[in-house]
N, CA, C and O atoms as a DFTB+ gen file, in Angstrom:
280 C
 N C O
     1  1     -29.505     -18.363     -12.574
     2  2     -28.365     -19.175     -12.245
     3  2     -28.511     -20.580     -12.827
     4  3     -27.568     -21.148     -13.378
     5  1     -29.686     -21.108     -12.693
     6  2     -29.928     -22.474     -13.166
     7  2     -29.670     -22.589     -14.666
     8  3     -29.032     -23.539     -15.122
     9  1     -30.166     -21.624     -15.426
    10  2     -30.000     -21.656     -16.881
    11  2     -28.532     -21.482     -17.270
    12  3     -28.036     -22.163     -18.167
    13  1     -27.850     -20.574     -16.596
    14  2     -26.439     -20.338     -16.909
    15  2     -25.611     -21.570     -16.584
    16  3     -24.755     -21.964     -17.376
    17  1     -25.851     -22.181     -15.438
    18  2     -25.134     -23.400     -15.065
    19  2     -25.380     -24.503     -16.093
    20  3     -24.463     -25.240     -16.456
    21  1     -26.630     -24.610     -16.560
    22  2     -26.956     -25.627     -17.570
    23  2     -26.224     -25.347     -18.878
    24  3     -25.714     -26.271     -19.512
    25  1     -26.170     -24.087     -19.285
    26  2     -25.466     -23.718     -20.523
    27  2     -23.970     -24.024     -20.429
    28  3     -23.338     -24.420     -21.409
    29  1     -23.420     -23.834     -19.231
    30  2     -21.991     -24.097     -19.030
    31  2     -21.715     -25.571     -18.720
    32  3     -20.565     -26.005     -18.648
    33  1     -22.808     -26.329     -18.538
    34  2     -22.709     -27.751     -18.231
    35  2     -21.933     -27.993     -16.934
    36  3     -21.070     -28.867     -16.857
    37  1     -22.271     -27.188     -15.917
    38  2     -21.658     -27.323     -14.589
    39  2     -22.764     -27.307     -13.540
    40  3     -23.846     -26.779     -13.799
    41  1     -22.516     -27.873     -12.362
    42  2     -23.529     -27.826     -11.295
    43  2     -23.786     -26.383     -10.843
    44  3     -22.914     -25.522     -10.955
    45  1     -24.991     -26.138     -10.334
    46  2     -25.338     -24.795      -9.856
    47  2     -24.414     -24.341      -8.736
    48  3     -24.052     -23.167      -8.670
    49  1     -24.031     -25.257      -7.857
    50  2     -23.140     -24.896      -6.750
    51  2     -21.793     -24.392      -7.287
    52  3     -21.220     -23.445      -6.749
    53  1     -21.304     -25.023      -8.333
    54  2     -20.042     -24.586      -8.950
    55  2     -20.209     -23.192      -9.535
    56  3     -19.343     -22.332      -9.380
    57  1     -21.338     -22.981     -10.209
    58  2     -21.607     -21.663     -10.786
    59  2     -21.659     -20.593      -9.698
    60  3     -21.082     -19.517      -9.856
    61  1     -22.352     -20.888      -8.593
    62  2     -22.470     -19.916      -7.504
    63  2     -21.096     -19.585      -6.899
    64  3     -20.794     -18.421      -6.635
    65  1     -20.283     -20.597      -6.686
    66  2     -18.968     -20.322      -6.095
    67  2     -18.094     -19.523      -7.057
    68  3     -17.344     -18.647      -6.628
    69  1     -18.184     -19.815      -8.346
    70  2     -17.403     -19.044      -9.330
    71  2     -17.906     -17.604      -9.430
    72  3     -17.119     -16.668      -9.573
    73  1     -19.208     -17.444      -9.353
    74  2     -19.782     -16.102      -9.393
    75  2     -19.332     -15.298      -8.172
    76  3     -18.989     -14.121      -8.283
    77  1     -19.340     -15.940      -7.025
    78  2     -18.901     -15.273      -5.792
    79  2     -17.439     -14.843      -5.914
    80  3     -17.093     -13.699      -5.621
    81  1     -16.593     -15.764      -6.347
    82  2     -15.168     -15.443      -6.509
    83  2     -14.959     -14.309      -7.509
    84  3     -14.107     -13.443      -7.307
    85  1     -15.731     -14.320      -8.574
    86  2     -15.598     -13.282      -9.597
    87  2     -15.950     -11.899      -9.047
    88  3     -15.420     -10.888      -9.508
    89  1     -16.848     -11.861      -8.059
    90  2     -17.212     -10.577      -7.447
    91  2     -16.245     -10.161      -6.357
    92  3     -15.893      -8.986      -6.260
    93  1     -15.806     -11.114      -5.528
    94  2     -15.052     -10.800      -4.315
    95  2     -13.536     -10.708      -4.542
    96  3     -12.901      -9.764      -4.072
    97  1     -12.965     -11.656      -5.239
    98  2     -11.506     -11.725      -5.349
    99  2     -10.857     -10.496      -5.988
   100  3      -9.812     -10.056      -5.509
   101  1     -11.429      -9.928      -7.040
   102  2     -10.790      -8.712      -7.584
   103  2     -10.729      -7.572      -6.562
   104  3      -9.740      -6.841      -6.510
   105  1     -11.765      -7.421      -5.764
   106  2     -11.768      -6.374      -4.733
   107  2     -10.716      -6.624      -3.672
   108  3     -10.038      -5.694      -3.237
   109  1     -10.573      -7.883      -3.248
   110  2      -9.555      -8.220      -2.255
   111  2      -8.157      -7.994      -2.813
   112  3      -7.275      -7.484      -2.121
   113  1      -7.965      -8.373      -4.058
   114  2      -6.660      -8.185      -4.700
   115  2      -6.329      -6.695      -4.809
   116  3      -5.201      -6.282      -4.542
   117  1      -7.301      -5.912      -5.195
   118  2      -7.105      -4.470      -5.304
   119  2      -6.795      -3.858      -3.942
   120  3      -5.937      -2.981      -3.838
   121  1      -7.480      -4.310      -2.905
   122  2      -7.225      -3.803      -1.554
   123  2      -5.790      -4.098      -1.134
   124  3      -5.134      -3.247      -0.532
   125  1      -5.292      -5.305      -1.446
   126  2      -3.898      -5.641      -1.116
   127  2      -2.934      -4.737      -1.869
   128  3      -1.956      -4.255      -1.297
   129  1      -3.206      -4.505      -3.147
   130  2      -2.330      -3.641      -3.949
   131  2      -2.303      -2.225      -3.387
   132  3      -1.242      -1.602      -3.326
   133  1      -3.443      -1.720      -2.982
   134  2      -3.512      -0.372      -2.409
   135  2      -2.729      -0.321      -1.108
   136  3      -2.024       0.656      -0.853
   137  1      -2.838      -1.360      -0.278
   138  2      -2.083      -1.390       0.972
   139  2      -0.587      -1.381       0.720
   140  3       0.153      -0.693       1.423
   141  1      -0.123      -2.142      -0.286
   142  2       1.306      -2.156      -0.604
   143  2       1.752      -0.790      -1.106
   144  3       2.808      -0.298      -0.708
   145  1       0.963      -0.179      -1.967
   146  2       1.312       1.131      -2.503
   147  2       1.335       2.173      -1.392
   148  3       2.216       3.032      -1.361
   149  1       0.379       2.100      -0.489
   150  2       0.305       3.034       0.629
   151  2       1.534       2.896       1.521
   152  3       2.074       3.894       1.998
   153  1       1.973       1.664       1.746
   154  2       3.145       1.415       2.583
   155  2       4.382       2.071       1.956
   156  3       5.151       2.736       2.650
   157  1       4.571       1.883       0.650
   158  2       5.721       2.474      -0.035
   159  2       5.630       3.990      -0.091
   160  3       6.647       4.679      -0.008
   161  1       4.443       4.503      -0.229
   162  2       4.243       5.927      -0.359
   163  2       4.571       6.672       0.922
   164  3       5.169       7.747       0.872
   165  1       4.193       6.129       2.055
   166  2       4.370       6.816       3.325
   167  2       5.394       6.132       4.229
   168  3       5.352       6.281       5.450
   169  1       6.311       5.385       3.621
   170  2       7.296       4.654       4.408
   171  2       8.243       5.620       5.111
   172  3       8.678       6.608       4.520
   173  1       8.558       5.338       6.362
   174  2       9.476       6.153       7.137
   175  2      10.875       6.000       6.572
   176  3      11.292       4.887       6.251
   177  1      11.614       7.110       6.443
   178  2      12.926       7.113       5.817
   179  2      14.019       6.484       6.643
   180  3      15.062       6.141       6.087
   181  1      13.842       6.312       7.937
   182  2      14.819       5.645       8.780
   183  2      16.194       6.273       8.723
   184  3      16.384       7.393       9.197
   185  1      17.155       5.568       8.150
   186  2      18.545       6.011       8.090
   187  2      18.671       7.343       7.363
   188  3      19.406       8.223       7.810
   189  1      17.975       7.499       6.269
   190  2      18.054       8.758       5.514
   191  2      17.551       9.915       6.368
   192  3      18.146      10.992       6.385
   193  1      16.456       9.682       7.070
   194  2      15.887      10.714       7.933
   195  2      16.890      11.092       9.034
   196  3      17.061      12.270       9.349
   197  1      17.540      10.092       9.605
   198  2      18.544      10.357      10.645
   199  2      19.687      11.208      10.098
   200  3      20.174      12.104      10.787
   201  1      20.119      10.934       8.864
   202  2      21.201      11.723       8.244
   203  2      20.772      13.174       8.038
   204  3      21.550      14.097       8.274
   205  1      19.546      13.365       7.601
   206  2      19.049      14.722       7.371
   207  2      18.994      15.493       8.692
   208  3      19.414      16.648       8.758
   209  1      18.479      14.857       9.733
   210  2      18.394      15.512      11.041
   211  2      19.790      15.851      11.553
   212  3      20.009      16.955      12.052
   213  1      20.735      14.924      11.439
   214  2      22.105      15.162      11.898
   215  2      22.732      16.326      11.136
   216  3      23.428      17.152      11.726
   217  1      22.490      16.392       9.835
   218  2      23.030      17.476       9.020
   219  2      22.460      18.826       9.433
   220  3      23.198      19.805       9.546
   221  1      21.175      18.882       9.652
   222  2      20.527      20.133      10.057
   223  2      21.041      20.579      11.426
   224  3      21.348      21.754      11.624
   225  1      21.132      19.646      12.361
   226  2      21.623      19.993      13.689
   227  2      23.084      20.449      13.641
   228  3      23.472      21.372      14.358
   229  1      23.880      19.810      12.805
   230  2      25.284      20.203      12.654
   231  2      25.399      21.627      12.113
   232  3      26.184      22.430      12.616
   233  1      24.618      21.924      11.097
   234  2      24.645      23.277      10.528
   235  2      24.153      24.313      11.536
   236  3      24.705      25.409      11.629
   237  1      23.120      23.963      12.280
   238  2      22.589      24.893      13.274
   239  2      23.624      25.166      14.360
   240  3      23.765      26.302      14.814
   241  1      24.345      24.135      14.775
   242  2      25.377      24.290      15.797
   243  2      26.509      25.188      15.282
   244  3      27.013      26.041      16.012
   245  1      26.902      24.987      14.017
   246  2      27.971      25.814      13.431
   247  2      27.533      27.270      13.342
   248  3      28.313      28.180      13.622
   249  1      26.281      27.482      12.950
   250  2      25.742      28.850      12.867
   251  2      25.749      29.536      14.229
   252  3      26.101      30.711      14.340
   253  1      25.359      28.801      15.255
   254  2      25.342      29.372      16.609
   255  2      26.752      29.700      17.058
   256  3      26.969      30.707      17.732
   257  1      27.715      28.861      16.693
   258  2      29.106      29.093      17.060
   259  2      29.676      30.330      16.395
   260  3      30.587      30.954      16.938
   261  1      29.162      30.696      15.237
   262  2      29.627      31.893      14.520
   263  2      28.794      33.110      14.874
   264  3      28.990      34.184      14.305
   265  1      27.864      32.953      15.810
   266  2      27.029      34.072      16.200
   267  2      25.858      34.322      15.275
   268  3      25.261      35.398      15.309
   269  1      25.518      33.339      14.443
   270  2      24.392      33.480      13.510
   271  2      23.062      33.440      14.214
   272  3      22.972      32.966      15.347
   273  1      22.049      33.918      13.579
   274  2      20.712      33.971      14.147
   275  2      19.894      32.715      13.813
   276  3      18.783      32.583      14.326
   277  1      20.385      31.787      12.982
   278  2      19.592      30.642      12.531
   279  2      19.874      29.446      13.346
   280  3      19.294      28.386      13.108
């Protein structure tokens, strides 16, 4: 660390903090990206889901009214 800091002409403390950030920040950024992707991937359909359920129930009711088995 001492030699690298000297080559870069910066204090050792600056080098250590930059080294830490270089290791930690990409992982944190990636974790945030994965969380956002996961949210979009498994997001509840809400209104769309309600429409699908209403449609299925409507069809099932019509089938029962006609004496259908479904």
